[in-house]
N, C-alpha and C positions, 0 to 999 in steps of 0.2 A: 248210617250217619247223625240223620237228626234226633235221633234217641241216646246217643253217646254225648252230643253235645245239652241236651235236655240235661239229661243226666249231670254231666258236670256243673252247668247251670246252676242247679237245684245243692248238690254239691258242695258250693262256695258261698251259697246262700245261708245254708244251714250253720255251716262252719260260721260264718260273720255272728250271725243271730247268738248261736252257743258262745263264741268267743267274746261278745256285748256282753252276755249275762254272767260270765265266771271272772270279768277285771272289769273292775271301776277306778275309774283314776279322778281324783279330786282335789280341790283347796278348802283350807280351814284356818280360821284365825279366833282368838281368845283372848279373855283375861286370866291372870297366873293369881293366887294371893300367897306369896313363896314366904317361905321361914326356914332357917336355921336350926335343927337339933343337937345338942350335944353343950360340951362344956363353953361359955361363952367368955371364957379370960383370955388375954393375952398379953404376953411378957408378964404375968403374973398379978394383971389389973383385971377383976371382974367387971363385966358387964352385963347390963340387961340387955335380951334380943326383943325386936319388934319386927312383924312380916310388912315384905313392901308388896305392893299392886305393880303387875307389871303386864309383859304380853307375850302371845306365843303365835306366829302364824308358820304357815308351810302347806305341803304336798302331801296326799292322802291315796291311799292306793287298798283297794279293799279286791281279793283273790279269791272267792266262793269256793271251797273243797266238798260239804255236801251240804243239803238243804240248808240246814239250822246252825251250820260251820264255817268259820271265815276266819283268813289272814290279813293284817292290816299293819303294814306295815308306811311308816310316816318318815316325812325328814322336814323338820322343824326348826324354825331359830324360836329359843326359848330364851326371857331375862327370869333370874332365880337370884333369891341372897339375903340378907337379914339388915335392919339398922339396930346397931348399937350405940348405947347409951349409957355411961355412967354421971356421977356426980360434978365431972371437970367436963366432959367432953362427949361429943355422939357423933356417929358419922355413919353411912350408908353404904352400902357395899353388894353393890349391884356385878351381874355374874351373868356375859350373856355365853349362850351355850348353843351348839349344830346338835341336837337332838335326834337319836335313830329309836323310836319305840317300833317294837313290831308285838301287837295286840291279837291275841287269841279272843276272837268274837263267836261268844255263843246266844243264838238269837231263840229268846225264853218265846217271845210270839213274835208275829211277823214283820214288827217295825221295833220292837224292845230288843236291847241286845246288853250282856255281860262280857266286857272285855278286861281281859288280864293278858300282861306280859312286862318283858324287861326291856331297858333303854341305855342303849349306848350313849355317852353326851360330852361334847370335845368342846375345848373352853376358846372363844375365838375372841372375846371379849372381858374387858374387866375395869368398871370403874368403881372408884371410892373417893371420898375427898382427904386421903388420908395417904402418908406415899410407901405403905405398904403390897409392893405385887406378891401375895403371896397366895391364892389359890392353883390347888390342883390340876393338870391340863385337860385330865381324863375322869369322869364320874361313870359309877354304873349302878341304876337303882333297878326296882320294879314297879307299875304300875296297879295300878283296879280302877274298874270306873263302869261307868251305861253309858249306854248309844241309844238314842232316840232318831227313829228318822219319820218326819213329818211329811214329806211326799216320798217320792222314788229318788229325788235329787239331791234337797234339803234332808240336811243331819243337826241334831245339837250333840251335845257330850260331855259329862260331867267325869272328873279323872283324879285321881290321887296321886303322885308320884313320890315313891321314897329313895332315897341317894344310900347305897349301899357301903360306899365308897368317901374318904373323906373329902370334903370340898374346900378344905386349906392346909398347907404343909404346916402352919404352925398354931393353929387350934382344931381341939377336937371338936369338927362342926358337920353337920350332912345335909343336905340341900332334902326340903320336903318344901312339896307346891301342891295346893289342887287348883285345877284349870276347868275353865267353863269353857267351852266351846261351841262355834257354828261355823258349819261348812256346806259344800256343796258338790253333789258328782256329777262326772259330765256323763 
């Protein structure tokens, strides 16, 4: 009986250790350097576009599948958009999304990883100083970047995201964003 009890305790301890190594959960936040690509004319009037600086924050998980390969799903709130200007007026279009990137992480070294994957985003807020609410409610895009583990728990990431679907119902523009992040895995 003692041997069975000892074996059960060892099995549970080993399972908990393996589980802790295979799945890590954390938080991350950072800065967005966002812009919109494409035709910047609204109702036949041409506008110049400038990027905006905004933020992102949310939850992150890492599921280790192989020694040098992991999947990293995330749930983020991210603001994107652009500032539009012409000779008569200028306005800022800031779009708030719930974004769900799913990144494939390939570790090139023990701490440096290459990250690439798709992202689905759902519009939850639209702030602009004009009366048109014309943003699309869903956006699909792709991301690519690098990640660096500073310690076992602390990491930094640099990522470029490109929208593949239109961000506006009335203009031919797509979101484009460079994200710099820092985070902590528990």
